[in-house]
C-alpha positions in Angstrom: -42.1 -3.7 21.6 -42.4 -4.2 25.4 -46.0 -5.2 26.3 -46.8 -4.3 29.9 -49.4 -3.2 32.4 -51.2 -4.4 35.5 -51.8 -8.0 36.4 -54.6 -9.5 34.4 -54.7 -6.7 31.8 -54.6 -9.1 28.8 -50.9 -9.1 27.8 -50.9 -12.8 26.7 -54.2 -12.4 24.9 -52.8 -9.4 22.9 -49.6 -11.4 22.1 -51.7 -14.3 20.9 -53.9 -12.2 18.7 -50.9 -10.4 17.2 -49.0 -13.6 16.4 -52.2 -15.0 14.8 -52.7 -11.8 12.8 -49.1 -11.9 11.5 -49.4 -15.5 10.5 -52.7 -14.8 8.6 -51.6 -11.6 6.8 -47.9 -12.5 6.3 -47.7 -16.3 6.2 -44.1 -16.1 4.8 -42.9 -14.5 8.0 -41.0 -16.6 10.6 -42.6 -16.7 14.0 -40.8 -17.9 17.1 -42.6 -18.2 20.4 -40.8 -18.4 23.8 -43.8 -19.2 25.9 -44.3 -18.9 29.7 -44.6 -21.9 32.0 -48.4 -21.5 32.0 -48.2 -22.0 28.2 -50.4 -19.0 27.5 -49.3 -18.9 23.9 -49.6 -22.6 23.1 -52.1 -22.0 20.3 -49.2 -20.5 18.3 -47.4 -23.9 18.3 -49.6 -24.9 15.4 -48.2 -22.2 13.0 -44.9 -21.0 14.6 -41.6 -22.0 13.0 -40.3 -22.4 16.5 -42.1 -22.9 19.9 -40.8 -23.7 23.3 -41.7 -23.2 27.0 -39.5 -21.5 29.6 -37.1 -24.1 31.0 -36.8 -26.2 27.8 -33.2 -25.1 27.4 -32.1 -27.4 24.6 -35.1 -26.3 22.4 -34.5 -22.7 23.3 -30.8 -23.0 22.3 -31.9 -24.6 19.0 -34.3 -21.8 18.2 -32.0 -19.0 19.1 -29.2 -20.6 17.1 -31.4 -20.7 14.0 -32.3 -17.0 14.4 -28.7 -16.0 14.9 -27.6 -17.9 11.8 -30.3 -16.1 9.7 -29.3 -12.7 11.1 -25.6 -13.4 10.3 -26.5 -14.2 6.7 -28.5 -11.1 6.4 -25.8 -8.9 8.0 -23.2 -10.2 5.6 -25.5 -9.6 2.6 -26.3 -6.2 3.9 -22.7 -5.2 4.2 -21.9 -6.5 0.7 -24.9 -4.5 -0.7 -23.8 -1.4 1.1 -20.3 -1.7 -0.2 -21.6 -2.0 -3.8 -24.2 0.8 -3.5 -22.2 3.2 -1.4 -24.1 6.4 -0.5 -27.1 5.3 -2.4 -27.7 2.2 -0.3 -31.3 2.0 1.0 -31.5 -0.1 4.2 -35.3 -0.3 4.1 -35.4 -1.3 0.5 -32.8 -4.0 1.1 -34.6 -5.7 3.9 -37.9 -5.8 2.0 -36.6 -8.8 0.1 -36.5 -10.8 3.3 -39.4 -12.2 5.4 -39.8 -10.7 8.8 -38.5 -12.6 11.9 -41.1 -12.2 14.7 -40.1 -13.2 18.2 -42.6 -13.4 21.0 -41.5 -13.7 24.7 -44.7 -14.2 26.8 -43.1 -13.4 30.2 -39.7 -11.7 30.0 -38.9 -12.1 33.7 -39.7 -15.8 33.6 -37.6 -16.2 30.4 -34.6 -14.5 32.1 -35.0 -16.6 35.3 -35.5 -19.9 33.5 -33.0 -20.0 30.6 -29.2 -20.6 30.8 -26.9 -17.6 30.7 -25.8 -18.6 27.3 -29.3 -18.5 26.0 -30.0 -15.2 27.7 -26.9 -13.8 26.1 -27.9 -15.2 22.7 -31.3 -13.4 23.0 -29.6 -10.2 24.0 -27.3 -10.5 20.9 -30.4 -11.0 18.7 -32.0 -7.9 20.1 -28.8 -5.9 19.4 -28.4 -7.3 15.9 -32.1 -6.8 15.0 -31.7 -3.2 13.9 -32.3 -3.0 10.2 -32.5 -6.7 9.7 -36.2 -7.3 9.6 -36.7 -8.5 13.2 -39.7 -7.7 15.4 -39.4 -8.6 19.1 -42.5 -8.6 21.3 -41.8 -9.1 25.0 -44.5 -9.2 27.7 -44.1 -8.6 31.4 -45.8 -7.3 34.5 -45.0 -3.7 35.2 -43.5 -4.3 38.6 -41.2 -7.0 37.2 -40.0 -4.8 34.4 -39.3 -1.9 36.7 -37.1 -4.2 38.9 -35.3 -6.0 36.1 -34.6 -2.9 34.1 -32.3 -1.9 37.1 -30.5 -5.2 37.4 -30.7 -7.3 34.2 -29.1 -6.6 30.8 -31.6 -8.2 28.4 -34.5 -6.3 29.9 -32.5 -3.0 29.7 -31.7 -3.7 26.0 -35.4 -4.2 25.2 -36.6 -1.2 27.2 -33.8 1.0 25.8 -35.7 1.2 22.5 -38.5 2.9 24.4 -41.2 1.3 22.3 -44.1 -0.4 24.0 -47.7 -1.0 24.8 -49.4 -0.4 28.2 -52.6 -2.5 28.4 -53.7 -1.8 31.9 -53.1 0.3 35.0 -51.5 3.7 34.6 -48.5 5.2 32.8 -46.9 5.9 36.2 -46.9 2.1 36.8 -44.6 1.7 33.9 -41.9 4.2 35.0 -39.3 2.6 32.7 -41.0 4.3 29.8 -40.3 8.0 29.3 -43.5 9.9 28.6 -44.8 13.3 27.6 -48.1 13.1 29.6 -49.3 15.8 32.0 -48.7 15.0 35.6 -52.3 14.3 36.5 -52.7 12.0 33.4 -49.7 9.8 34.4 -51.5 8.4 37.4 -54.9 8.0 35.7 -56.0 4.3 35.3 -56.7 3.2 31.8 -60.3 2.2 31.2 -61.4 -1.2 29.7 -60.5 -1.2 26.0 -57.9 1.5 26.3 -54.1 1.3 26.0 -51.1 3.5 25.6 -48.8 3.1 22.6 -45.3 4.3 23.7 -42.9 5.6 21.1 -39.7 7.1 22.4 -41.4 9.2 25.1 -44.5 10.0 23.1 -47.7 8.4 24.4 -50.8 7.9 22.3 -54.0 6.5 23.7 -55.4 3.7 21.5 -57.8 0.8 21.4 -55.7 -2.3 21.0 -56.9 -5.4 19.0 
């Protein structure tokens, strides 16, 4: 889920609330927070399995390595289960026996700019492996940054390619990296306080976020 919108629209606040809600409702889930330099998600350090700030490359590498190891174990188990079950294999039923891995990136541009290429590539690999393996990725970013980086940077492209997101402020036109089915006049209309767009593969729904 790519969380975007205008400057000051509450992206970090929404990410904090979502991480806290997951922890309270599903304490078994593993939460990893890759915070921005301003430490906007520092409250999550108290309950997250892994927490680091942009630029802490050794800690970032440790957290990413732990996630990759877990995904590799799940992938091997999934392949074995599929080989045994054949056509009757149910991917959703299989992954329900595992806790969710929830990854929060407070500022995607900052993450890309601050981490080493090896760590950026590891995060990209995780995002590609995540399909069907019980991984949720929440990545925040200012709309203008995401528009630019979607053109020039591979991790941003991978995340946006899923076309799932949340626009918390500004207009749909501001987030041109999302396909949408809105009427022309609605695309440029500013969201009011307390409104957001939930984006799902080109379909936009106006909601009231937490």
